[in-house]
All heavy atoms as a GROMACS GRO file, in nm:
protein
  586
    1MET      N    1  -0.550   1.941   0.306
    1MET     CA    2  -0.501   1.817   0.257
    1MET      C    3  -0.511   1.705   0.352
    1MET      O    4  -0.481   1.725   0.473
    1MET     CB    5  -0.346   1.841   0.228
    1MET     CG    6  -0.283   1.730   0.160
    1MET     SD    7  -0.119   1.763   0.093
    1MET     CE    8  -0.017   1.657   0.194
    2GLY      N    9  -0.551   1.595   0.309
    2GLY     CA   10  -0.583   1.482   0.393
    2GLY      C   11  -0.455   1.400   0.425
    2GLY      O   12  -0.349   1.423   0.371
    3PHE      N   13  -0.473   1.308   0.511
    3PHE     CA   14  -0.362   1.222   0.552
    3PHE      C   15  -0.324   1.125   0.440
    3PHE      O   16  -0.208   1.086   0.422
    3PHE     CB   17  -0.398   1.144   0.684
    3PHE     CG   18  -0.290   1.065   0.738
    3PHE    CD1   19  -0.185   1.118   0.806
    3PHE    CD2   20  -0.292   0.927   0.722
    3PHE    CE1   21  -0.080   1.048   0.854
    3PHE    CE2   22  -0.193   0.847   0.771
    3PHE     CZ   23  -0.087   0.910   0.842
    4PHE      N   24  -0.426   1.074   0.370
    4PHE     CA   25  -0.406   0.968   0.267
    4PHE      C   26  -0.405   1.034   0.130
    4PHE      O   27  -0.484   1.133   0.103
    4PHE     CB   28  -0.523   0.868   0.270
    4PHE     CG   29  -0.522   0.787   0.402
    4PHE    CD1   30  -0.619   0.819   0.495
    4PHE    CD2   31  -0.440   0.687   0.422
    4PHE    CE1   32  -0.621   0.755   0.617
    4PHE    CE2   33  -0.444   0.613   0.540
    4PHE     CZ   34  -0.529   0.649   0.636
    5SER      N   35  -0.320   0.982   0.046
    5SER     CA   36  -0.307   1.041  -0.094
    5SER      C   37  -0.415   0.986  -0.186
    5SER      O   38  -0.483   0.888  -0.148
    5SER     CB   39  -0.172   1.017  -0.150
    5SER     OG   40  -0.158   0.876  -0.173
    6ARG      N   41  -0.436   1.045  -0.300
    6ARG     CA   42  -0.537   0.995  -0.391
    6ARG      C   43  -0.501   0.849  -0.436
    6ARG      O   44  -0.591   0.771  -0.450
    6ARG     CB   45  -0.540   1.087  -0.511
    6ARG     CG   46  -0.617   1.212  -0.496
    6ARG     CD   47  -0.626   1.283  -0.634
    6ARG     NE   48  -0.698   1.402  -0.615
    6ARG     CZ   49  -0.689   1.502  -0.697
    6ARG    NH1   50  -0.620   1.495  -0.807
    6ARG    NH2   51  -0.757   1.617  -0.674
    7ARG      N   52  -0.372   0.832  -0.457
    7ARG     CA   53  -0.335   0.698  -0.499
    7ARG      C   54  -0.368   0.587  -0.401
    7ARG      O   55  -0.425   0.485  -0.431
    7ARG     CB   56  -0.184   0.694  -0.523
    7ARG     CG   57  -0.123   0.558  -0.558
    7ARG     CD   58   0.016   0.566  -0.594
    7ARG     NE   59   0.026   0.656  -0.703
    7ARG     CZ   60   0.112   0.644  -0.805
    7ARG    NH1   61   0.198   0.550  -0.797
    7ARG    NH2   62   0.115   0.728  -0.902
    8GLN      N   63  -0.345   0.621  -0.269
    8GLN     CA   64  -0.381   0.531  -0.165
    8GLN      C   65  -0.524   0.501  -0.147
    8GLN      O   66  -0.578   0.386  -0.132
    8GLN     CB   67  -0.321   0.568  -0.029
    8GLN     CG   68  -0.172   0.575  -0.037
    8GLN     CD   69  -0.111   0.672   0.063
    8GLN    OE1   70  -0.180   0.753   0.127
    8GLN    NE2   71   0.019   0.673   0.075
    9LYS      N   72  -0.605   0.606  -0.170
    9LYS     CA   73  -0.748   0.598  -0.160
    9LYS      C   74  -0.801   0.515  -0.276
    9LYS      O   75  -0.892   0.434  -0.264
    9LYS     CB   76  -0.814   0.734  -0.158
    9LYS     CG   77  -0.796   0.806  -0.026
    9LYS     CD   78  -0.861   0.944  -0.033
    9LYS     CE   79  -0.837   1.027   0.093
    9LYS     NZ   80  -0.905   1.156   0.089
   10ARG      N   81  -0.744   0.543  -0.398
   10ARG     CA   82  -0.789   0.471  -0.515
   10ARG      C   83  -0.759   0.320  -0.503
   10ARG      O   84  -0.841   0.231  -0.538
   10ARG     CB   85  -0.718   0.524  -0.641
   10ARG     CG   86  -0.771   0.473  -0.769
   10ARG     CD   87  -0.718   0.546  -0.887
   10ARG     NE   88  -0.593   0.616  -0.869
   10ARG     CZ   89  -0.475   0.563  -0.916
   10ARG    NH1   90  -0.461   0.451  -0.970
   10ARG    NH2   91  -0.360   0.635  -0.893
   11LEU      N   92  -0.638   0.292  -0.448
   11LEU     CA   93  -0.604   0.153  -0.428
   11LEU      C   94  -0.702   0.079  -0.329
   11LEU      O   95  -0.742  -0.033  -0.349
   11LEU     CB   96  -0.459   0.145  -0.368
   11LEU     CG   97  -0.351   0.155  -0.464
   11LEU    CD1   98  -0.209   0.168  -0.386
   11LEU    CD2   99  -0.339   0.042  -0.560
   12ALA      N  100  -0.739   0.151  -0.221
   12ALA     CA  101  -0.837   0.098  -0.123
   12ALA      C  102  -0.971   0.071  -0.187
   12ALA      O  103  -1.031  -0.027  -0.156
   12ALA     CB  104  -0.848   0.197  -0.004
   13ARG      N  105  -1.007   0.150  -0.283
   13ARG     CA  106  -1.141   0.134  -0.343
   13ARG      C  107  -1.141   0.027  -0.450
   13ARG      O  108  -1.238  -0.036  -0.471
   13ARG     CB  109  -1.195   0.264  -0.398
   13ARG     CG  110  -1.228   0.362  -0.290
   13ARG     CD  111  -1.294   0.493  -0.343
   13ARG     NE  112  -1.297   0.589  -0.246
   13ARG     CZ  113  -1.228   0.703  -0.236
   13ARG    NH1  114  -1.141   0.724  -0.339
   13ARG    NH2  115  -1.239   0.789  -0.143
   14LYS      N  116  -1.028   0.020  -0.519
   14LYS     CA  117  -1.018  -0.066  -0.637
   14LYS      C  118  -0.998  -0.212  -0.603
   14LYS      O  119  -1.052  -0.304  -0.666
   14LYS     CB  120  -0.903  -0.020  -0.726
   14LYS     CG  121  -0.896  -0.090  -0.859
   14LYS     CD  122  -0.790  -0.034  -0.947
   14LYS     CE  123  -0.782  -0.102  -1.075
   14LYS     NZ  124  -0.676  -0.050  -1.165
   15TYR      N  125  -0.927  -0.238  -0.495
   15TYR     CA  126  -0.894  -0.377  -0.459
   15TYR      C  127  -0.960  -0.413  -0.325
   15TYR      O  128  -0.982  -0.338  -0.242
   15TYR     CB  129  -0.746  -0.394  -0.442
   15TYR     CG  130  -0.667  -0.369  -0.573
   15TYR    CD1  131  -0.597  -0.249  -0.593
   15TYR    CD2  132  -0.671  -0.463  -0.677
   15TYR    CE1  133  -0.533  -0.225  -0.710
   15TYR    CE2  134  -0.602  -0.438  -0.791
   15TYR     CZ  135  -0.531  -0.318  -0.807
   15TYR     OH  136  -0.472  -0.292  -0.924
   16THR      N  137  -0.987  -0.547  -0.322
   16THR     CA  138  -1.047  -0.598  -0.197
   16THR      C  139  -0.947  -0.610  -0.093
   16THR      O  140  -0.819  -0.602  -0.113
   16THR     CB  141  -1.106  -0.741  -0.218
   16THR    OG1  142  -0.998  -0.832  -0.252
   16THR    CG2  143  -1.208  -0.742  -0.337
   17ALA      N  144  -0.986  -0.636   0.028
   17ALA     CA  145  -0.896  -0.647   0.145
   17ALA      C  146  -0.798  -0.764   0.124
   17ALA      O  147  -0.679  -0.753   0.152
   17ALA     CB  148  -0.973  -0.663   0.274
   18GLY      N  149  -0.844  -0.874   0.068
   18GLY     CA  150  -0.766  -0.988   0.043
   18GLY      C  151  -0.655  -0.958  -0.057
   18GLY      O  152  -0.541  -1.003  -0.051
   19GLU      N  153  -0.696  -0.888  -0.164
   19GLU     CA  154  -0.599  -0.858  -0.271
   19GLU      C  155  -0.490  -0.760  -0.220
   19GLU      O  156  -0.378  -0.774  -0.245
   19GLU     CB  157  -0.671  -0.793  -0.391
   19GLU     CG  158  -0.751  -0.880  -0.468
   19GLU     CD  159  -0.835  -0.816  -0.572
   19GLU    OE1  160  -0.880  -0.700  -0.553
   19GLU    OE2  161  -0.866  -0.885  -0.674
   20LEU      N  162  -0.536  -0.665  -0.127
   20LEU     CA  163  -0.436  -0.574  -0.072
   20LEU      C  164  -0.344  -0.650   0.019
   20LEU      O  165  -0.222  -0.616   0.017
   20LEU     CB  166  -0.503  -0.467   0.003
   20LEU     CG  167  -0.570  -0.350  -0.077
   20LEU    CD1  168  -0.654  -0.256   0.009
   20LEU    CD2  169  -0.466  -0.273  -0.158
   21LYS      N  170  -0.391  -0.745   0.096
   21LYS     CA  171  -0.305  -0.818   0.182
   21LYS      C  172  -0.201  -0.908   0.104
   21LYS      O  173  -0.089  -0.918   0.142
   21LYS     CB  174  -0.393  -0.922   0.266
   21LYS     CG  175  -0.394  -0.892   0.408
   21LYS     CD  176  -0.476  -0.988   0.487
   21LYS     CE  177  -0.538  -0.923   0.604
   21LYS     NZ  178  -0.617  -1.004   0.684
   22SER      N  179  -0.251  -0.968  -0.010
   22SER     CA  180  -0.159  -1.036  -0.091
   22SER      C  181  -0.050  -0.949  -0.152
   22SER      O  182   0.064  -0.986  -0.152
   22SER     CB  183  -0.244  -1.101  -0.207
   22SER     OG  184  -0.156  -1.166  -0.295
   23CYS      N  185  -0.091  -0.834  -0.193
   23CYS     CA  186   0.006  -0.734  -0.248
   23CYS      C  187   0.104  -0.690  -0.142
   23CYS      O  188   0.224  -0.671  -0.170
   23CYS     CB  189  -0.061  -0.614  -0.309
   23CYS     SG  190  -0.149  -0.645  -0.456
   24TYR      N  191   0.055  -0.672  -0.020
   24TYR     CA  192   0.138  -0.634   0.092
   24TYR      C  193   0.244  -0.741   0.118
   24TYR      O  194   0.366  -0.703   0.136
   24TYR     CB  195   0.050  -0.614   0.218
   24TYR     CG  196   0.124  -0.573   0.336
   24TYR    CD1  197   0.162  -0.439   0.354
   24TYR    CD2  198   0.163  -0.665   0.433
   24TYR    CE1  199   0.227  -0.398   0.465
   24TYR    CE2  200   0.229  -0.621   0.553
   24TYR     CZ  201   0.264  -0.493   0.565
   24TYR     OH  202   0.336  -0.446   0.674
   25HIS      N  203   0.207  -0.867   0.125
   25HIS     CA  204   0.304  -0.971   0.150
   25HIS      C  205   0.402  -0.984   0.031
   25HIS      O  206   0.527  -1.005   0.062
   25HIS     CB  207   0.236  -1.107   0.180
   25HIS     CG  208   0.158  -1.105   0.298
   25HIS    ND1  209   0.220  -1.098   0.425
   25HIS    CD2  210   0.027  -1.125   0.329
   25HIS    CE1  211   0.134  -1.104   0.519
   25HIS    NE2  212   0.014  -1.115   0.460
   26TYR      N  213   0.360  -0.970  -0.091
   26TYR     CA  214   0.447  -0.966  -0.205
   26TYR      C  215   0.546  -0.854  -0.200
   26TYR      O  216   0.666  -0.872  -0.228
   26TYR     CB  217   0.364  -0.956  -0.338
   26TYR     CG  218   0.441  -0.949  -0.450
   26TYR    CD1  219   0.500  -1.066  -0.510
   26TYR    CD2  220   0.471  -0.832  -0.522
   26TYR    CE1  221   0.574  -1.062  -0.625
   26TYR    CE2  222   0.552  -0.827  -0.634
   26TYR     CZ  223   0.606  -0.940  -0.689
   26TYR     OH  224   0.682  -0.937  -0.800
   27SER      N  225   0.500  -0.736  -0.157
   27SER     CA  226   0.596  -0.617  -0.146
   27SER      C  227   0.690  -0.637  -0.039
   27SER      O  228   0.804  -0.592  -0.045
   27SER     CB  229   0.512  -0.488  -0.135
   27SER     OG  230   0.446  -0.486  -0.014
   28GLU      N  231   0.652  -0.701   0.071
   28GLU     CA  232   0.743  -0.735   0.181
   28GLU      C  233   0.855  -0.826   0.131
   28GLU      O  234   0.976  -0.803   0.163
   28GLU     CB  235   0.678  -0.799   0.299
   28GLU     CG  236   0.617  -0.710   0.394
   28GLU     CD  237   0.568  -0.779   0.522
   28GLU    OE1  238   0.528  -0.898   0.512
   28GLU    OE2  239   0.553  -0.707   0.622
   29ASN      N  240   0.819  -0.928   0.061
   29ASN     CA  241   0.916  -1.022  -0.001
   29ASN      C  242   1.013  -0.945  -0.092
   29ASN      O  243   1.135  -0.970  -0.093
   29ASN     CB  244   0.855  -1.136  -0.076
   29ASN     CG  245   0.782  -1.228   0.023
   29ASN    OD1  246   0.822  -1.239   0.144
   29ASN    ND2  247   0.678  -1.300  -0.025
   30GLU      N  248   0.960  -0.858  -0.177
   30GLU     CA  249   1.037  -0.773  -0.267
   30GLU      C  250   1.140  -0.687  -0.188
   30GLU      O  251   1.253  -0.675  -0.233
   30GLU     CB  252   0.952  -0.694  -0.358
   30GLU     CG  253   1.020  -0.627  -0.474
   30GLU     CD  254   0.924  -0.556  -0.569
   30GLU    OE1  255   0.805  -0.590  -0.570
   30GLU    OE2  256   0.979  -0.465  -0.631
   31LEU      N  257   1.091  -0.631  -0.084
   31LEU     CA  258   1.178  -0.550   0.000
   31LEU      C  259   1.296  -0.624   0.057
   31LEU      O  260   1.411  -0.587   0.060
   31LEU     CB  261   1.102  -0.492   0.123
   31LEU     CG  262   1.020  -0.362   0.096
   31LEU    CD1  263   0.942  -0.329   0.215
   31LEU    CD2  264   1.107  -0.250   0.066
   32ARG      N  265   1.272  -0.751   0.105
   32ARG     CA  266   1.379  -0.832   0.158
   32ARG      C  267   1.480  -0.862   0.047
   32ARG      O  268   1.601  -0.850   0.066
   32ARG     CB  269   1.319  -0.961   0.210
   32ARG     CG  270   1.254  -0.948   0.344
   32ARG     CD  271   1.226  -1.086   0.402
   32ARG     NE  272   1.122  -1.063   0.514
   32ARG     CZ  273   0.992  -1.086   0.497
   32ARG    NH1  274   0.943  -1.126   0.383
   32ARG    NH2  275   0.913  -1.065   0.598
   33GLU      N  276   1.432  -0.899  -0.072
   33GLU     CA  277   1.520  -0.934  -0.188
   33GLU      C  278   1.609  -0.810  -0.226
   33GLU      O  279   1.729  -0.822  -0.241
   33GLU     CB  280   1.443  -0.981  -0.304
   33GLU     CG  281   1.377  -1.114  -0.286
   33GLU     CD  282   1.293  -1.153  -0.403
   33GLU    OE1  283   1.298  -1.088  -0.508
   33GLU    OE2  284   1.212  -1.252  -0.388
   34VAL      N  285   1.541  -0.698  -0.233
   34VAL     CA  286   1.611  -0.579  -0.272
   34VAL      C  287   1.718  -0.535  -0.169
   34VAL      O  288   1.826  -0.489  -0.197
   34VAL     CB  289   1.511  -0.457  -0.298
   34VAL    CG1  290   1.582  -0.325  -0.314
   34VAL    CG2  291   1.425  -0.485  -0.422
   35ALA      N  292   1.680  -0.547  -0.036
   35ALA     CA  293   1.773  -0.515   0.072
   35ALA      C  294   1.899  -0.609   0.070
   35ALA      O  295   2.007  -0.560   0.088
   35ALA     CB  296   1.701  -0.538   0.210
   36GLU      N  297   1.876  -0.730   0.034
   36GLU     CA  298   1.986  -0.826   0.022
   36GLU      C  299   2.086  -0.783  -0.099
   36GLU      O  300   2.206  -0.798  -0.084
   36GLU     CB  301   1.944  -0.962  -0.006
   36GLU     CG  302   1.876  -1.026   0.120
   36GLU     CD  303   1.823  -1.164   0.092
   36GLU    OE1  304   1.833  -1.220  -0.027
   36GLU    OE2  305   1.762  -1.228   0.186
   37ASN      N  306   2.023  -0.728  -0.202
   37ASN     CA  307   2.108  -0.686  -0.319
   37ASN      C  308   2.179  -0.555  -0.293
   37ASN      O  309   2.288  -0.532  -0.344
   37ASN     CB  310   2.022  -0.672  -0.445
   37ASN     CG  311   1.969  -0.802  -0.490
   37ASN    OD1  312   2.025  -0.905  -0.462
   37ASN    ND2  313   1.859  -0.796  -0.566
   38GLY      N  314   2.120  -0.468  -0.208
   38GLY     CA  315   2.182  -0.343  -0.174
   38GLY      C  316   2.164  -0.233  -0.279
   38GLY      O  317   2.235  -0.134  -0.272
   39ASP      N  318   2.063  -0.240  -0.370
   39ASP     CA  319   2.045  -0.143  -0.465
   39ASP      C  320   1.958  -0.031  -0.410
   39ASP      O  321   1.837  -0.057  -0.375
   39ASP     CB  322   1.974  -0.202  -0.590
   39ASP     CG  323   1.951  -0.107  -0.701
   39ASP    OD1  324   1.998   0.009  -0.696
   39ASP    OD2  325   1.888  -0.149  -0.804
   40LYS      N  326   2.012   0.085  -0.393
   40LYS     CA  327   1.935   0.193  -0.322
   40LYS      C  328   1.815   0.243  -0.399
   40LYS      O  329   1.711   0.265  -0.343
   40LYS     CB  330   2.023   0.315  -0.288
   40LYS     CG  331   2.130   0.285  -0.179
   40LYS     CD  332   2.210   0.404  -0.151
   40LYS     CE  333   2.311   0.375  -0.037
   40LYS     NZ  334   2.388   0.493  -0.007
   41LYS      N  335   1.829   0.250  -0.532
   41LYS     CA  336   1.710   0.297  -0.614
   41LYS      C  337   1.606   0.195  -0.606
   41LYS      O  338   1.488   0.233  -0.598
   41LYS     CB  339   1.757   0.314  -0.757
   41LYS     CG  340   1.804   0.448  -0.791
   41LYS     CD  341   1.836   0.459  -0.940
   41LYS     CE  342   1.866   0.601  -0.982
   41LYS     NZ  343   1.894   0.610  -1.128
   42ALA      N  344   1.638   0.073  -0.622
   42ALA     CA  345   1.529  -0.032  -0.609
   42ALA      C  346   1.469  -0.038  -0.478
   42ALA      O  347   1.346  -0.058  -0.464
   42ALA     CB  348   1.593  -0.168  -0.651
   43LEU      N  349   1.547  -0.018  -0.373
   43LEU     CA  350   1.493  -0.016  -0.240
   43LEU      C  351   1.393   0.098  -0.214
   43LEU      O  352   1.291   0.084  -0.158
   43LEU     CB  353   1.607  -0.006  -0.131
   43LEU     CG  354   1.566  -0.013   0.013
   43LEU    CD1  355   1.499  -0.144   0.045
   43LEU    CD2  356   1.687   0.009   0.099
   44LYS      N  357   1.428   0.213  -0.272
   44LYS     CA  358   1.344   0.331  -0.258
   44LYS      C  359   1.211   0.312  -0.331
   44LYS      O  360   1.106   0.336  -0.279
   44LYS     CB  361   1.414   0.451  -0.314
   44LYS     CG  362   1.341   0.578  -0.293
   44LYS     CD  363   1.414   0.703  -0.333
   44LYS     CE  364   1.340   0.830  -0.308
   44LYS     NZ  365   1.421   0.949  -0.344
   45ARG      N  366   1.214   0.252  -0.447
   45ARG     CA  367   1.101   0.221  -0.534
   45ARG      C  368   1.008   0.111  -0.457
   45ARG      O  369   0.891   0.131  -0.450
   45ARG     CB  370   1.147   0.160  -0.666
   45ARG     CG  371   1.034   0.165  -0.767
   45ARG     CD  372   1.088   0.122  -0.904
   45ARG     NE  373   1.229   0.148  -0.920
   45ARG     CZ  374   1.316   0.055  -0.964
   45ARG    NH1  375   1.279  -0.064  -1.000
   45ARG    NH2  376   1.444   0.082  -0.973
   46ALA      N  377   1.071   0.012  -0.403
   46ALA     CA  378   0.998  -0.091  -0.332
   46ALA      C  379   0.933  -0.043  -0.208
   46ALA      O  380   0.825  -0.077  -0.173
   46ALA     CB  381   1.094  -0.213  -0.298
   47MET      N  382   1.003   0.052  -0.138
   47MET     CA  383   0.945   0.112  -0.021
   47MET      C  384   0.826   0.196  -0.047
   47MET      O  385   0.732   0.202   0.028
   47MET     CB  386   1.054   0.200   0.053
   47MET     CG  387   1.154   0.115   0.142
   47MET     SD  388   1.069   0.034   0.280
   47MET     CE  389   1.012   0.172   0.376
   48LYS      N  390   0.829   0.260  -0.159
   48LYS     CA  391   0.716   0.346  -0.199
   48LYS      C  392   0.597   0.264  -0.233
   48LYS      O  393   0.483   0.301  -0.189
   48LYS     CB  394   0.760   0.431  -0.326
   48LYS     CG  395   0.657   0.543  -0.356
   48LYS     CD  396   0.702   0.632  -0.474
   48LYS     CE  397   0.810   0.714  -0.428
   48LYS     NZ  398   0.847   0.818  -0.530
   49VAL      N  399   0.615   0.153  -0.300
   49VAL     CA  400   0.506   0.062  -0.333
   49VAL      C  401   0.451   0.000  -0.203
   49VAL      O  402   0.327  -0.005  -0.175
   49VAL     CB  403   0.551  -0.055  -0.429
   49VAL    CG1  404   0.444  -0.159  -0.437
   49VAL    CG2  405   0.587   0.005  -0.567
   50HIS      N  406   0.540  -0.040  -0.119
   50HIS     CA  407   0.501  -0.107   0.007
   50HIS      C  408   0.418  -0.011   0.098
   50HIS      O  409   0.318  -0.046   0.156
   50HIS     CB  410   0.621  -0.153   0.082
   50HIS     CG  411   0.595  -0.226   0.211
   50HIS    ND1  412   0.539  -0.354   0.219
   50HIS    CD2  413   0.608  -0.193   0.338
   50HIS    CE1  414   0.532  -0.392   0.344
   50HIS    NE2  415   0.569  -0.296   0.419
   51GLY      N  416   0.466   0.117   0.103
   51GLY     CA  417   0.393   0.213   0.183
   51GLY      C  418   0.266   0.249   0.128
   51GLY      O  419   0.163   0.271   0.204
   52ASN      N  420   0.248   0.261   0.000
   52ASN     CA  421   0.119   0.287  -0.062
   52ASN      C  422   0.017   0.179  -0.031
   52ASN      O  423  -0.103   0.207   0.001
   52ASN     CB  424   0.128   0.316  -0.210
   52ASN     CG  425   0.181   0.447  -0.244
   52ASN    OD1  426   0.166   0.540  -0.169
   52ASN    ND2  427   0.246   0.455  -0.358
   53ILE      N  428   0.062   0.053  -0.046
   53ILE     CA  429  -0.032  -0.055  -0.015
   53ILE      C  430  -0.068  -0.062   0.136
   53ILE      O  431  -0.184  -0.077   0.169
   53ILE     CB  432   0.035  -0.189  -0.056
   53ILE    CG1  433   0.055  -0.194  -0.205
   53ILE    CG2  434  -0.049  -0.309   0.000
   53ILE    CD1  435   0.134  -0.308  -0.255
   54GLU      N  436   0.031  -0.031   0.219
   54GLU     CA  437   0.006  -0.028   0.358
   54GLU      C  438  -0.103   0.082   0.400
   54GLU      O  439  -0.190   0.056   0.476
   54GLU     CB  440   0.130  -0.018   0.441
   54GLU     CG  441   0.116  -0.024   0.586
   54GLU     CD  442   0.254  -0.027   0.660
   54GLU    OE1  443   0.359   0.016   0.596
   54GLU    OE2  444   0.258  -0.069   0.778
   55TYR      N  445  -0.083   0.191   0.340
   55TYR     CA  446  -0.173   0.305   0.375
   55TYR      C  447  -0.306   0.281   0.313
   55TYR      O  448  -0.406   0.326   0.369
   55TYR     CB  449  -0.116   0.437   0.330
   55TYR     CG  450  -0.022   0.490   0.430
   55TYR    CD1  451   0.112   0.467   0.432
   55TYR    CD2  452  -0.066   0.586   0.524
   55TYR    CE1  453   0.196   0.521   0.527
   55TYR    CE2  454   0.018   0.643   0.619
   55TYR     CZ  455   0.148   0.606   0.621
   55TYR     OH  456   0.232   0.661   0.712
   56ALA      N  457  -0.313   0.216   0.201
   56ALA     CA  458  -0.446   0.179   0.145
   56ALA      C  459  -0.523   0.087   0.237
   56ALA      O  460  -0.642   0.098   0.252
   56ALA     CB  461  -0.425   0.114   0.005
   57MET      N  462  -0.450  -0.004   0.294
   57MET     CA  463  -0.514  -0.096   0.392
   57MET      C  464  -0.566  -0.028   0.509
   57MET      O  465  -0.674  -0.054   0.561
   57MET     CB  466  -0.408  -0.207   0.434
   57MET     CG  467  -0.380  -0.308   0.314
   57MET     SD  468  -0.245  -0.418   0.361
   57MET     CE  469  -0.313  -0.509   0.500
   58LEU      N  470  -0.490   0.076   0.556
   58LEU     CA  471  -0.530   0.157   0.667
   58LEU      C  472  -0.646   0.236   0.633
   58LEU      O  473  -0.735   0.254   0.717
   58LEU     CB  474  -0.418   0.245   0.724
   58LEU     CG  475  -0.301   0.177   0.796
   58LEU    CD1  476  -0.188   0.272   0.814
   58LEU    CD2  477  -0.346   0.120   0.918
   59PHE      N  478  -0.652   0.292   0.511
   59PHE     CA  479  -0.764   0.376   0.477
   59PHE      C  480  -0.897   0.292   0.470
   59PHE      O  481  -1.001   0.354   0.506
   59PHE     CB  482  -0.732   0.432   0.336
   59PHE     CG  483  -0.852   0.524   0.285
   59PHE    CD1  484  -0.878   0.642   0.343
   59PHE    CD2  485  -0.938   0.481   0.181
   59PHE    CE1  486  -0.980   0.725   0.299
   59PHE    CE2  487  -1.033   0.560   0.134
   59PHE     CZ  488  -1.059   0.680   0.196
   60ARG      N  489  -0.892   0.174   0.447
   60ARG     CA  490  -1.013   0.088   0.445
   60ARG      C  491  -1.069   0.082   0.589
   60ARG      O  492  -1.192   0.050   0.601
   60ARG     CB  493  -0.979  -0.052   0.402
   60ARG     CG  494  -0.949  -0.056   0.246
   60ARG     CD  495  -0.923  -0.201   0.204
   60ARG     NE  496  -1.047  -0.282   0.218
   60ARG     CZ  497  -1.135  -0.300   0.123
   60ARG    NH1  498  -1.122  -0.237   0.007
   60ARG    NH2  499  -1.236  -0.370   0.143
   61CYS      N  500  -0.998   0.113   0.691
   61CYS     CA  501  -1.052   0.107   0.833
   61CYS      C  502  -1.102   0.239   0.876
   61CYS      O  503  -1.153   0.245   0.992
   61CYS     CB  504  -0.938   0.061   0.914
   61CYS     SG  505  -0.870  -0.099   0.882
   62THR      N  506  -1.092   0.346   0.799
   62THR     CA  507  -1.136   0.475   0.839
   62THR      C  508  -1.288   0.499   0.819
   62THR      O  509  -1.347   0.437   0.734
   62THR     CB  510  -1.061   0.585   0.769
   62THR    OG1  511  -1.091   0.577   0.626
   62THR    CG2  512  -0.911   0.578   0.788
   63PRO      N  513  -1.346   0.584   0.898
   63PRO     CA  514  -1.483   0.620   0.878
   63PRO      C  515  -1.512   0.684   0.742
   63PRO      O  516  -1.614   0.667   0.683
   63PRO     CB  517  -1.517   0.718   0.996
   63PRO     CG  518  -1.405   0.704   1.086
   63PRO     CD  519  -1.286   0.651   1.017
   64GLU      N  520  -1.418   0.750   0.693
   64GLU     CA  521  -1.428   0.817   0.557
   64GLU      C  522  -1.460   0.710   0.449
   64GLU      O  523  -1.543   0.730   0.358
   64GLU     CB  524  -1.308   0.906   0.516
   64GLU     CG  525  -1.313   0.973   0.380
   64GLU     CD  526  -1.194   1.039   0.348
   64GLU    OE1  527  -1.103   1.055   0.431
   64GLU    OE2  528  -1.184   1.081   0.233
   65TYR      N  529  -1.382   0.599   0.458
   65TYR     CA  530  -1.402   0.497   0.360
   65TYR      C  531  -1.533   0.427   0.376
   65TYR      O  532  -1.605   0.414   0.278
   65TYR     CB  533  -1.290   0.387   0.378
   65TYR     CG  534  -1.305   0.273   0.286
   65TYR    CD1  535  -1.273   0.282   0.156
   65TYR    CD2  536  -1.362   0.151   0.333
   65TYR    CE1  537  -1.279   0.171   0.071
   65TYR    CE2  538  -1.380   0.047   0.248
   65TYR     CZ  539  -1.342   0.055   0.115
   65TYR     OH  540  -1.360  -0.059   0.034
   66SER      N  541  -1.580   0.405   0.501
   66SER     CA  542  -1.709   0.343   0.522
   66SER      C  543  -1.822   0.438   0.479
   66SER      O  544  -1.922   0.388   0.422
   66SER     CB  545  -1.722   0.320   0.670
   66SER     OG  546  -1.623   0.229   0.714
   67LYS      N  547  -1.809   0.566   0.499
   67LYS     CA  548  -1.911   0.660   0.458
   67LYS      C  549  -1.926   0.666   0.307
   67LYS      O  550  -2.036   0.677   0.255
   67LYS     CB  551  -1.874   0.798   0.518
   67LYS     CG  552  -1.977   0.907   0.491
   67LYS     CD  553  -1.948   1.034   0.568
   67LYS     CE  554  -1.812   1.091   0.517
   67LYS     NZ  555  -1.790   1.220   0.576
   68ARG      N  556  -1.817   0.661   0.235
   68ARG     CA  557  -1.827   0.675   0.089
   68ARG      C  558  -1.872   0.546   0.026
   68ARG      O  559  -1.928   0.552  -0.089
   68ARG     CB  560  -1.684   0.700   0.036
   68ARG     CG  561  -1.646   0.850   0.072
   68ARG     CD  562  -1.539   0.890  -0.013
   68ARG     NE  563  -1.572   0.889  -0.151
   68ARG     CZ  564  -1.537   0.978  -0.240
   68ARG    NH1  565  -1.461   1.076  -0.203
   68ARG    NH2  566  -1.576   0.967  -0.367
   69ARG      N  567  -1.867   0.440   0.092
   69ARG     CA  568  -1.912   0.305   0.040
   69ARG      C  569  -2.065   0.298   0.037
   69ARG      O  570  -2.129   0.228  -0.045
   69ARG     CB  571  -1.866   0.191   0.119
   69ARG     CG  572  -1.722   0.167   0.098
   69ARG     CD  573  -1.669   0.035   0.150
   69ARG     NE  574  -1.738  -0.071   0.073
   69ARG     CZ  575  -1.773  -0.190   0.137
   69ARG    NH1  576  -1.754  -0.206   0.254
   69ARG    NH2  577  -1.834  -0.282   0.062
   70LYS      N  578  -2.133   0.376   0.123
   70LYS     CA  579  -2.280   0.370   0.130
   70LYS      C  580  -2.349   0.443   0.018
   70LYS      O  581  -2.307   0.520  -0.049
   70LYS     CB  582  -2.331   0.428   0.271
   70LYS     CG  583  -2.283   0.334   0.387
   70LYS     CD  584  -2.329   0.395   0.513
   70LYS     CE  585  -2.286   0.301   0.622
   70LYS     NZ  586  -2.326   0.354   0.750
   0.00000   0.00000   0.00000
């Protein structure tokens, strides 16, 4: 089993680096809003989205991603 999940790899391949960055900033803002509200379920959901986007961005930097693009 690899470090990155299928979902994260799919996100990395489907979206450009700029789109992932935009989604990352959007998810950070959503995390701040949810944290202010104090809703634990919403916070857990927002953290999952934020983490997937962050790991997708990291996957784009790996040799595995570069090798598969060729």
